[in-house]
C-alpha positions as CSV (number, residue, x, y, z in Angstrom):
1,X,-94.7,-97.7,-7.8
2,X,-94.0,-97.1,-4.4
3,X,-96.3,-94.5,-2.9
4,X,-94.4,-91.1,-2.0
5,X,-95.9,-91.0,2.0
6,X,-96.2,-94.2,3.6
7,X,-97.9,-93.9,7.6
8,X,-97.6,-97.3,9.2
9,X,-100.2,-96.9,13.0
10,X,-102.7,-98.7,15.2
11,X,-106.2,-97.5,14.7
12,X,-107.2,-99.0,19.0
13,X,-104.1,-100.0,20.2
14,X,-106.1,-100.9,23.4
15,X,-108.5,-103.0,21.4
16,X,-105.8,-105.0,19.3
17,X,-102.6,-104.5,18.0
18,X,-103.6,-104.5,13.9
19,X,-100.5,-102.8,12.3
20,X,-102.1,-101.3,9.3
21,X,-100.9,-98.5,6.8
22,X,-101.8,-95.8,4.6
23,X,-100.1,-95.0,1.5
24,X,-100.3,-91.8,-0.5
25,X,-98.4,-89.7,-3.0
26,X,-100.2,-86.3,-1.9
27,X,-98.3,-84.7,1.6
28,X,-101.4,-82.8,2.1
29,X,-102.5,-85.6,2.7
30,X,-100.7,-87.4,4.5
31,X,-101.0,-84.3,7.1
32,X,-104.8,-84.6,7.2
33,X,-104.7,-88.6,7.6
34,X,-102.1,-87.3,11.1
35,X,-104.6,-84.9,12.1
36,X,-107.3,-87.6,12.1
37,X,-104.7,-90.5,13.8
38,X,-104.0,-88.0,16.2
39,X,-107.6,-86.5,17.2
40,X,-108.9,-90.7,17.7
41,X,-105.7,-91.5,19.8
42,X,-104.2,-93.9,17.5
43,X,-101.1,-94.8,17.9
44,X,-98.5,-94.0,15.2
45,X,-95.5,-96.0,14.7
46,X,-93.5,-95.3,11.3
47,X,-93.9,-93.0,8.5
48,X,-92.2,-93.5,5.2
49,X,-90.8,-90.8,2.2
50,X,-90.1,-92.3,-1.0
51,X,-89.7,-96.1,1.3
52,X,-87.2,-94.6,4.1
53,X,-88.1,-94.1,7.3
54,X,-88.6,-90.2,7.8
55,X,-85.9,-89.8,10.6
56,X,-86.7,-88.4,14.6
57,X,-86.2,-84.6,13.6
58,X,-88.7,-85.2,10.5
59,X,-91.6,-87.9,12.3
60,X,-91.1,-85.6,14.7
61,X,-92.4,-82.2,12.6
62,X,-94.4,-83.5,10.7
63,X,-96.4,-85.4,14.0
64,X,-96.3,-81.4,14.9
65,X,-97.3,-79.2,12.8
66,X,-100.0,-82.7,12.8
67,X,-101.2,-80.9,16.0
68,X,-100.7,-77.5,15.4
69,X,-103.6,-78.1,12.9
70,X,-105.9,-79.6,15.3
71,X,-105.2,-77.7,17.8
72,X,-105.6,-74.7,15.3
73,X,-109.3,-76.5,14.1
74,X,-110.2,-76.9,17.6
75,X,-109.0,-73.2,18.9
76,X,-111.2,-72.0,14.9
77,X,-114.7,-73.8,16.7
78,X,-114.5,-73.3,20.3
79,X,-114.1,-69.1,19.5
80,X,-115.6,-68.1,16.3
81,X,-112.7,-67.1,15.1
82,X,-110.4,-67.1,11.8
83,X,-107.4,-68.8,11.2
84,X,-105.5,-65.6,11.0
85,X,-106.9,-65.0,14.5
86,X,-106.2,-68.4,15.7
87,X,-102.9,-68.1,14.8
88,X,-101.7,-64.7,15.7
89,X,-103.5,-65.0,19.4
90,X,-102.0,-69.1,19.4
91,X,-99.2,-69.4,17.6
92,X,-100.7,-72.7,15.4
93,X,-101.0,-73.1,12.5
94,X,-103.3,-71.5,9.9
């Protein structure tokens, strides 16, 4: 059975070019996985939904949301703020 989300990535792009794929049916898990890839400096190749590649806008939106969540978590940790404060002060997703 086809998974709802497929994310193609290269974990250590400077050291290898082995392309891996993460499969999940959960959109929140897909977003959290993208967050981990961003924090690790992985190369994100393609995101597919139900087997079809996301359009440029959809791809960018998923990456932007994941990046905003990473930034929000970093601000919360560094400033001792909660999610609502990070959103109010910096405009990042809570």
